[in-house]
C-alpha positions as CSV (number, residue, x, y, z in Angstrom):
1,M,121.0,76.7,96.0
2,K,117.8,78.9,96.0
3,K,114.8,77.2,98.0
4,I,111.6,78.1,99.5
5,W,111.5,77.7,103.4
6,K,108.7,78.0,105.8
7,Y,109.0,79.5,109.3
8,Q,106.3,78.5,111.7
9,F,105.5,80.9,114.8
10,P,103.3,79.9,117.6
11,V,100.9,82.8,118.4
12,E,101.9,82.6,122.1
13,Q,105.1,84.4,121.5
14,D,104.9,88.0,120.4
15,K,108.8,88.3,119.4
16,I,110.7,85.7,117.7
17,V,114.4,85.7,117.0
18,Q,116.0,83.0,114.9
19,A,119.1,82.4,112.8
20,V,118.1,82.6,109.1
21,P,120.1,82.9,105.8
22,Q,120.9,86.6,105.0
23,G,118.9,88.0,102.2
24,L,115.7,86.1,102.5
25,I,112.8,87.3,100.6
26,P,109.3,87.1,102.3
27,L,106.7,85.3,99.8
28,H,103.5,84.8,101.8
29,V,102.1,85.0,105.3
30,G,99.4,82.4,106.3
31,A,98.2,80.1,108.9
32,Q,98.8,76.4,109.2
33,Y,98.2,74.0,112.1
34,G,97.0,76.9,114.4
35,D,100.4,78.9,113.9
36,V,101.3,81.9,111.8
37,C,103.6,80.9,109.0
38,L,106.0,82.7,106.8
39,W,107.2,81.4,103.5
40,V,110.4,82.8,102.1
41,E,112.8,82.4,99.3
42,V,116.4,81.7,100.5
43,Y,119.9,80.8,99.3
44,D,120.7,78.0,101.7
45,S,124.3,78.7,101.4
46,A,124.1,82.3,102.5
47,P,125.5,83.3,105.9
48,L,123.3,83.2,108.8
49,V,122.1,86.4,110.5
50,R,119.8,87.0,113.6
51,Q,116.4,87.8,112.4
52,S,113.5,89.1,114.6
53,W,109.8,88.9,113.8
54,Y,106.9,90.2,115.8
55,I,103.4,88.7,115.9
56,I,100.9,91.5,116.6
57,G,97.2,91.3,117.3
58,T,94.7,93.6,116.0
59,G,94.6,96.7,118.1
60,W,98.0,96.0,119.7
61,E,101.0,98.5,119.5
62,V,103.4,98.1,116.5
63,P,107.1,98.4,117.5
64,D,108.9,101.4,116.0
65,K,110.8,100.6,112.6
66,A,109.1,97.1,112.2
67,T,107.9,96.4,108.7
68,Y,104.5,94.8,107.8
69,L,104.8,91.6,106.1
70,G,101.4,90.0,106.1
71,T,98.2,88.9,108.0
72,A,97.0,85.4,108.9
73,I,93.7,84.3,110.6
74,V,94.1,81.6,113.1
75,G,90.8,80.5,114.5
76,S,88.9,83.7,115.5
77,F,91.9,85.7,115.9
78,V,93.7,87.9,113.3
79,W,97.4,88.2,113.6
80,H,99.9,90.5,111.8
81,L,103.6,89.6,111.1
82,Y,106.2,92.3,111.2
83,D,109.8,92.1,110.2
84,G,111.9,93.4,113.2
85,G,115.1,93.6,111.3
86,W,118.4,91.5,111.4
87,K,121.9,91.7,112.6
88,P,125.0,89.8,112.2
89,I,125.6,86.8,114.3
90,D,128.3,87.3,116.9
91,R,129.9,83.8,117.0
92,K,131.4,84.6,120.6
93,N,128.1,85.3,122.1
94,D,125.3,83.6,119.8
95,V,126.1,80.1,120.3
């Protein structure tokens, strides 16, 4: 079934890796409760993959091959969310 999910990222982390449904579609980047949030469209029955995201402050270096998703203002800071790509989950090592 197609659904909209929200991922919430604390700004204290600059790289986040999570298991997410493959093929998610980013819809919106914003701020909520002091965190950077990403709303996505997913099929909740899709296989899970390891997705990485980067939270980059203005003036910071952007990792190679990262793709810009959006910007959120949290307090007096401006944060930029980048897609770091995904890879299949290795069931033996990604428990």
